[in-house]
Each structure stands twice: as C-alpha cells, then as structure tokens.
C-alpha positions, 0 to 999 in steps of 0.5 A: 480539572478538565473542561468538554464543549460540545460542537464548539468547531461545527461548521468550520472550513479547513483546507486538508488533504482528501485522500479520495480527491488525492488533492487539498480540498475545503472539508467542513466540520460535521461534529467537534469535542473540544477538551482543555485542562490543568494537571499537576505535571510535576511538584505543583508545576502545572501545565495546561493542554488543548484537545480537539476531535473533529469529524470532517467532510470534503466539501468536494467528494463527500468523504468523511474522516478524523482529524484531531489537534493537541498542544500543551504548555510544555511543547513551546515553539521557541521561535514564537513562544506559543505552544506547537499544535499537532495536527492528525488525520485518520485515516493517514493521507500524504500528497506521496501516497500510492494508490490502491490500484483495482486489479481484477485479481483473486481476492486473497491476492487483492487483500495481501497487495492492499496491505503492502500499499497500506504498509508502505504509506505507513512506513512499514517496510519491513512488513512491505517487503514481508508482504511483496514476498508473500504476493509472489508466494500467492501468485506461485499458488494460484498458477499451481506451480510447485517447483521449477529448475534451479541452476546449482553449483556442484563441488567440482565447480559445474552447474547443472539444474536442479528442481527445487521447491523453494520460491527460487524454484517456483519463479523459475516454474513461473518463467518454465511454464510461460506465465512470466517473461525470463526478465520478470522471472529474473526482476521476481529473484530481486524482490525474493532476496529483498523479502529474505532480507527483511524478514530473516536479516531484519534490515529494513528496505528503502522507500524507493527501493519498494516503491520500485519493486511495487511498480514492478509487482503491479505490473507482473498482475497486470500482465498475467491476470489482466493483459492475457484476459483482455487478450483472450478477450480480443481474441473471442470479439474477432471470432465472432466478428469474422464468422459474422462476417463469413454468413453474411458473405456466405 
C-alpha cells in the first residue's frame, strides 16, 4: 500500500548548505512529493516507510537544487527509538568541497579540470588522480611538446640523457622550452607517479595528497595560461603609453 501527497511541504523553510553561496542559507520548498506506505518485508513482517522529494530554492541567491529524505521502521536510532532520517542533496555539497576556478584555458583542459574537481568532491579519488595525469598530458599537447630529455642510467652505472616521448619526457620538454621552471617540472613528475600508481597499480591516493596536487595543478595552469597572457597585456599597455608620451613630447 502506497500513499502519495503533492506539495505537502511546499513553502517550508529549511536551512541547507548552498553550493553557490558556499554557506548555510535558508531555502524555500518550491515543489514536493511525499510518499509513504507499508511493505511485507518477510513472512508477514511489515515495515513502514516514508520518502520526501523536494525542489528547493536558496533565499539568498535563488539557486535551485534537489533534496530528498528517506526513513523506514527497520532503521531505528537505538538512543531515541525513532526512525533514522537520511537526507540527500543534489548537486552533492560539503563545506570542504573545492570550487571550480574559472581559468582562461583551452576548452578541453577546462573540461578535464572540472571533472577532476567533481571527482574529488564526490570522493572518486582514483579517477581524480587519473584526471590530473590527463591534464598534464593535455598541457603538453597544447604546448606542442612531443618529447624531452630524460636522464637514464646505463649498464655501466653512468647517467646519460635520452629523448623520450612518454609523459616523463614531455614534462622535461616543457622545462626544456622554458614553459615550466625546474621546480614546477619536478612537481609534475611527482604527479606522473601518482597517476601511474592510481591507474596501473589500482592504489587510491589520499584526500590530502590530491587536494595538494590540485592546488599545484591550478598554480601551473595559472602560470602557463594566465600570468603569461597578463604579462603580455601589461607589456602592450606599457608600449602604448610610451608611444603616446613620445608623440606628445615630439
């Protein structure tokens, strides 16, 4: 037996975390569906259940999202004796979520970067690590880096540089062409191993490792695509000013 009621909670005010405001705000229920009923769980052992589905709107920024509640008579809090109510929000959110920064970067890198952040926020840490590796590969492709010098240990124990087309070589190529500093190149090599471990050895990096890795990738994206453009624009503005002053003094 099932009972369905529409807009039973319409107009209700709830305090929820808003993905846009990044803090808890008051939300109004715009539309709702409440469902309840009984079910024969096992040999005439009946359970009762309740479901609530709501479209909610932030009263601060008007962000619209989805909220649900579910409970049943099997899931009881031993301290209170009442059914445990499970709340879910979509899009998923948390005070610890990382924001997606608005970089002026090629669209394919922006897409992968967004997926990396979403994977991190949804605790898909192996996919997140693989996505970081894909960003590195994407940067190399965008910068037309096909290979680079890699130090290789020979049979006699000496070290010599060989050009490699793998991701290690491409990162070295970014440094070779002056796109990255030596320090940033070394950091990217660490990400390469993180990605290899996650994808090939199926190990899951920690949340803290990935949070730090994402910060470094964001710094590198800003360095390559934004700071250089801003420096070029500043140089152009300076040249225009100097030319204008020269004409005025002539």
